N, C-alpha and C positions, 0 to 999 in steps of 0.2 A: 892256555887260555891267559888271553889278555886280560889287564888289570879292566880295561875297559867294558870289557865281555863281561868278567867278575862282576861288575857294579849292576850292569843291567840287569842281573838277578836276584838283585837286590830290592825291596821297596819297605817303606815305613808308612805304617798305618795307625794314622792319629785317632783314637775314638773320642768324639763330641758328639755322641747322640741327640743329646738334647738340649745343643745350643738354643739360644732362644729363651728359654723359659727362665726363671728367676732363681738363682741360686741363694745356696744359707746364707751366702752374706750379704744379698741383698744387694748384689752388684750385675751389671750385664754380662750373661753368660758369652757373649759373643764375645766381651772383651776379659776374659778370666787372666786374671794378672798375679804375678807376685811383685810384691814393689811396683817399681815404675815400667819391669818390662810383662809383655804380654806373655803367657806362658807358651803360646805358639811357637814365640822370637826365644825364649829360653830354653825350649826344648829342641828347634834345630841348632843351637848353637852350641848345646851341651854334647853332640854325639858329632864324631869323627865319619862325617857323611862327603861327599863330592856331588857334583850336580850331576853328576850319572843316577843318584841314585833318585828312584821316582820315589815322591812322595803324596800320599794321599790323606785326606780326611773325611771322617765320615760323620755326616750331619742329619738331624732329623729333615730340614728345610735350609734350603740355599736360599740365601738372601744378594741379589745379584750386588747391590751397594758395598754390602759387606765382603762380599767374594773379592772387589776392586782394589781394594785398600791393601799396601805394601807386602804386608807379611805373608798374603795368600797367593802372591802372583806366579809363582812355580810351584803350586801346590794344586791337587786336582781333587776337587770338591765330590763325594760320593754323598749323593740324595740316597738315605737309605730309609728317610720318612719314620712314623711314631712306631718302634719297635716295643716289643714286651720285655727286651733285657739286652745288656752287653753280649750276649752269645748270641744274638739274632742278627744284633746292629753288624758282627764279626763274618756269621753267615753272607748276610746279603752285599758284603762288602767284598768276599772273596770274589763274587760273582764280576768286580772291576779289574782285578787286580791280577794278574798273567805272571809277575814274576814269582823265583822260586823260594826264595828266603823273605819271610816277613815279619818285620820286628814291630811289634803291637804296642802302642803307647796310651794310656790316658792321658787327656788333656791336663789333669789335676795332678799329673806327676812329671816333676823335673827329673832328665837322667842325672844320676851320680856319676857313672862309669861312661866315659866317653867312648872307648871300644868296645865295637857290637860284634860279640860272641854269638854263634850258631847252637840253636837247640838249648836253650838258659830259658829259666822261670826266675823271677827276682824276687827277692823279698828283703826287709828291712833288716839292719844289722844290729838294730836296738830293739832289747825286746821293751814289750809296753802291753799295758791291760788293754784287753780288746774291748773295742768299744762297737761302732758300727762299719766294721769292717773285716774284712778274710785275713786269716792267719793260719801259722802253724807253731805247733809244739814239737822240740826235738827230744824223742827218748833216747831211753835205753838203745844200744847197739845203731846209733842215728837213725831210727824208725821217725818217720814223721806221723803225727797227728794232725790231721785237719779240724781247725775250726772255723765252719762257712758264717758267712756273713748275718744270717739270721737264726744263727743258732744261740737259743737265750741261756742255755747251760754253761757257755763258754763266755759269757758276758764278763769282763772284770779280768779275765783269768791270764797271767803274763803270757805272750806268746811274740811272734814275730810276723809283724803285717805282711801282707801280700802287698805288695807296690804298684801292681797292674800291667808290670813289664814284664812282654814276652816275647823269645828272640824264637821264632820257629819254624819247621818248611810248611808251604802250603798244601801238600798232599797231607801232611799229619793232620794241620789244624782240620781238612775236612773231612778226614776219619773220625776225629775225638768228637767233634759236635752233631755226628750222624744221629739220630733217632736221639735226640736229649730231650729229657721230660719241660714238661712247663715249668714246675716248679725250680730249675737248674738254670736257668737263662740268667738270672738276674745278677749271677755269682760266676766270675770268672775262673774261682779257686775248681771248680770242679773240671774245667777244663785242665785247669794244671794239674791236677791229681790223673786225669788222664794221660798228657802227655809224659808226667815223669814216670807214672805205672805200666802205660802199653809201648811207650816209644823210649824209656830210659833218659829221661831228659835230665840237667844237672840243676840244681837250684845254688842259685847266688846271693851273698849278703851284699847289700849296697846301701846308704843312706838313703832313708826314705824323705825326698825333699817333696812332700805333698800339701797341695794347697784346696784339697776337695774334702778336706775336715777342721774343724774347728780343734779341735784337741791338739792336731798338728802342726796347723797354720803359723803359730808364733816362732817354734823351731824352725821350722821351713824358711821364714823372714831373715830370721837371725843368719842361717847357713848362706843365704844369697846374698848377701851385703856383697857389692862391687865398689871396687876403687875406680873415683872421678879424677881423671887427668894424675897430679901428683899426689894423692892423696891414698893411702893406705889404710883400710879401716877393717880392725879386729875386734870381735867381740868379748869381753873378759867375763866369763860365766859368773866365776865365783864373788865378782863383786857388782856383778850385773852393770858394768861400765865399756863404752867404744874408747880403744886405745885409736887414734890419728895418728901415722906417721908421715910425714913428709922427708925429701930430699933437700926443700927447699925449708932449711932452717931460718928465715929471716919470716916466711910466712909465718912457722910456727909460733917465733918470739913474737912478732906482731900479733896474734889472737892471742897468744898468757898475757901480753900486756893489755890488750883491748881489755879481756875480763878482767884483771887487776883493778884498772884504772874507771871503769865501769859505774856510773855513782847506783845506789841499793834501790832505787825508784825502779832501774832499768834489769836488774841483776834478776828480776823475776821474771823473764821471758826468756832466758836460756836455763839449758840444762846446770847443774852442778860440775863444776870444775874441780878437779883432786889435785893438791901438791901445785897449786898455780904460785907458790912462791919460791919455786926452784930456780938455779941459773937459767935467766932469761933467754940471754944473747947463746946459749949452746943448746937449748933446747931441738929436738926433734922429733918430739912427739907431744901429744897432748890427751891426757885421761878424761873422758865425759862419762857423766851419769849417761846411763843410756834409758830412750822415750819410746814405750811401745808405741807411741801415736803414728797412725799412717802419715805421711807428706800431702798437702795440698793436692800436688797433680793426680795422687791417687785417689783421694775423694773427688775430683772434679771430673775424671775422665770414667774411672770406671765403676763410683757409687752413687747408687741411688739416693742422697741422704734426705730430701724433700725439702720444700723451701723451709721449714722452721728449723730445721737441721743447716740450709745455708744461712739463715738470719745469724744463727749464733756465733758461724764461724766467720763471716765476714763483721760484724758486731767486735769480736775479740780481735780480730786483723786491725781494724779500725783503731779501737782501744791502744791497742801498742804503737800503732803507727802516730797516733796523736801523743802517745806518751814521751816518742823519742824525739818529736820534732813540733812542741809546743812554741808559742813564740818566747817565753820567758827563758827556754834552754838554748837559745843561740848561741855560739862560739864565738863564731867569727864571718865576716865576711871578706871574699876575697877571691883570686881570680880560681877556677876552677877546671883550665885546661888538661890537668892529667888523667880527670874522669871523661874527658869529652874529646873535643878534637885531637889532641894528641894520640889516645888509645886507637879513634877512628884513622886517624892516617896512617897510624904504624899498623893497623891491621888490615886496613885495604890495600895497602903496598904488599902484604902477604898474599891477599886473596889475586888482585892482579897480576902476581909472578905465577901461584899456583895455576890460573887460567889461560894464561898466555902459555906456558908449559903441556897442558891438556889438550886432548885431541877431543873432546867433548864439543860438538858445536853449538848445541842449545847454549852452554854455560859462556862460550864465547859471542855469541849474538847476543845473551842479556846484558854482557859486558859493554860491548860496542855501541850494540845498534838500538837496544830492547827489543821487545816481542810481544806480540799479541797473547791473552790469557783467557781460555774458556770463549774464545770466540766472540768475547762482548769489552772487554780492555786491553787498555795499548800502556803496554809501561816504557820508560824512557829507558834510555842506557842506564847500567851502572854506574858507568863515569860521570854522567850528568848528576844523577843521583847525588854520588860521594860528596861533588866540589861543591853542589847547592848545599846540602848538608853541613859541610864543613864551614861555609859561610856561615850562615845560620848558628851555630853551634859558637865559633870564635866571637860572635856578638854577645851570644847570650852568658858566655861562662865567665865573660870581665869580670862582673862583680858579683856571687852567688851568697847568699847566706849558709852558712853550713852549721850543723850541728852534731852532737853525736850519734852517729846512727848506724844502724846493719849493715846497709851498702849494698846487699845482694838479695832481693826480697823474690826470688825467682821461688816457684812452688816447692821444689825438691828441699829447701832451706825450711821450710813452715812445716811442722811438726802439731798438727791438732784433734785434739778428740772432737768429734762433730756432737755428741749427745751433751757434755758439759761447756764444750767452748774452751776448753784448757788448750792453751799455747804455749808453744815453745820452738825458739829460733835457733837453727845452728849455722856453722859456716859463716860469721860474717865478714867481710871485706876487711875490717880492721887497719885502715891506710893508715899509715904514720906519717904526719906532719913534722918534717925534723925541727922547722923554724919554731915551732908553737910545742913541740916535743909532745904532742897529744895523737890518740890512737882512736882512729872510727869518724872521723871528720866525713860528712858528708851532705849532699844535696840532697834534699826531702822528695824532689821532683825524681830524682834516678830514682830511688824507692817505689815512689809510684809509678814510674814508667815500667820497671820492673813487673809490678804487680799487674799492670796493663796489658803486658804483651802476652801473658798467660791468661787472663781471665777474660779480655777481647778478642785477641789476636791468635787465639791456640797454637801458642808455642808450642806445650808440651804435646798437642796431637801429632804434631811433625817428628817430634824430636822421639815418640814412641810409637813412629811407623806406623799412624791413623791417619794415612792419607792416600791420594790416589794420584797417579800423574800418566800422562801420557804425553808424545809428542811428535809433531810434524815439523816441516821445517819453517814455517812461519808461525804457529801457535803450541802453546803448552795447555794441556786440560790439567787443570788443578782442580783434586774434591780435599776437604779437610773437614775430618771428623768433628761435630760439633756436641758435645755433651747435651742429656737431656737435664733442662731446667736453665739451659744457657741463658735467654734471656731474662728471665727473673734472677739469675744470679750477677748477670751484668747491670741489670736495675738497681738490686742493691747496692753494690760495688760501686756505684755511680753518686748514689745517693747517700751513703756512708763516707765514702773514702774522697771521693772526685770533686763533688759538690761542695764549694768555699775554698778549695784547697790550691786548685791549679788551674790556669785557662786550658779548654781542653784543645786548642790548636797547639799549644805548646808542648800538651802531652802527646798528641797524634806525633808528632815530630823527634819529640826525646824516644818516644817508644819507636819509630823508625831508626831511627840513630842505633837501638839495641839490635836490631834486626840485620845491620849491615854490618854492624864492627862485631858483633858474633859468626859471621861468615867463618872465619880461617879456624873457629873449635868444629865446623863440622866437614871438613874435607876428606873425613875418609867413608862419606856417603855423598854422591854427589846430586843424588836424589834429593837429599835431604838439604844441600846446599843450595837447590836449584827453587826449591820450596820459599825455604826461607828469605831469600835475596828477592822472590817474588814479593811475598807479605812486605819486605819492609819498603820496597819500590810502590807497591800500593799506596800504602801506608803515607811514603812521604807525597807520592801524589795526587792524593785523598782522595781517591777511587775509592768505589761500593765493594769493601772487603766480602760482605755478605754472599757476591757472587762466588767466592771459596767455599764457602760454609756447605756442608752437607749433615741432615738430621736421619739418625736412623731406628 
């Protein structure tokens, strides 16, 4: 049998029967997330699958706007309705699935093992005091003692939690769940017990990367750290610190020097830096206090923290911004082309080369001709936008007031507790001005545009795949997720940060510059590339961005 024929026998079933209800983390269950990533993206990227695997997701109700978003493009949604438990969800799903081997995964569990092994039930490799989950104990002679979810007598007993993952044959599942009594339908461990005892399924132990319980969420976040670009991030448990390594020694050295030279009034906005007096020129890593707060992208996209929570968040950001960029702290006034036109020119050359070599006709049309968006807006060619933008920047950057600043106030770099408003910043740009021998000189308006491109223009929705996109020869239909409280958040952002800080037209153009200059950083995903190019062009052409927003 060919590999293709074998793949056609396999299916992935993601259990998300209660999507749409409010989760215990007060987030949108539609976008159940781990850090900045959607759970569904993490699941599918964590398994060795091919396009020939059929992917299903079982939900209680299908929202067409939700289903159109990028992560769900190649997934068949199964509407199981309101079920009385997970076993009924599986039973109903089986009537839609014809494949022989079914890999069942709850949307709250991120697979640790990439390889798919047949006829296996997965448990955590770490023994924990049992809470509101199912688990097993291993007794003498490797006999298993089953601790079911609602068994109060097993509460707090050391045991191995069931991850919710099963690799099973379809006919075994059908036989195992026949005549299940109602009291068993909300606990998959009863199904596991049947598969082990009746069909001789094996147990495998793996890391339990779980986002469905508060007791385990913190550990899962730490396990799920990912590297961005050249940075390699690891967690040092014994010190509760983060080690950031980089092949770019100059960047690490600049960052350490930035922290060393930082005025005391600004150090409070950063995590504690360990061993910052080491030999600076040869450093290739930096040890930083671990801050357990979510970043601002997580709060903005996935959490409903309410207007009071957002008021605290934006006030904290405003306080930090003004502490960096108050008039009395200006360092110099000079040309800032390194930050604007030089960087834009270099990066546009890179994206121009990429598009010219690409066979993507939509990208070529955006570059050379411009295109219609949502049959309502018409953007100019990317060439036209680039040359006009560069001309503007060359005039703007000639004489810019500069301060010691963060320089990269994107949402990923802002860690914040919305309950207290406590804020910490990470990954400063730490630009080295060799003439003045100062680290961290920055145009305040650059950081404002960084905030603006996420608050108002939904950069984080795009990079986290919360958008839908379709093409024709002359038009692109693009819809971008606009989170709850978007209007209130942006009203407060404007009142507390924008007003009296920057001209709105200048902010619009500097924000357009960010979108255009960042395009080469997203060539790994051409749909994201197209979406970001469209936003940048719409911004520069001063068209109505609200035509792209979609609320759920």
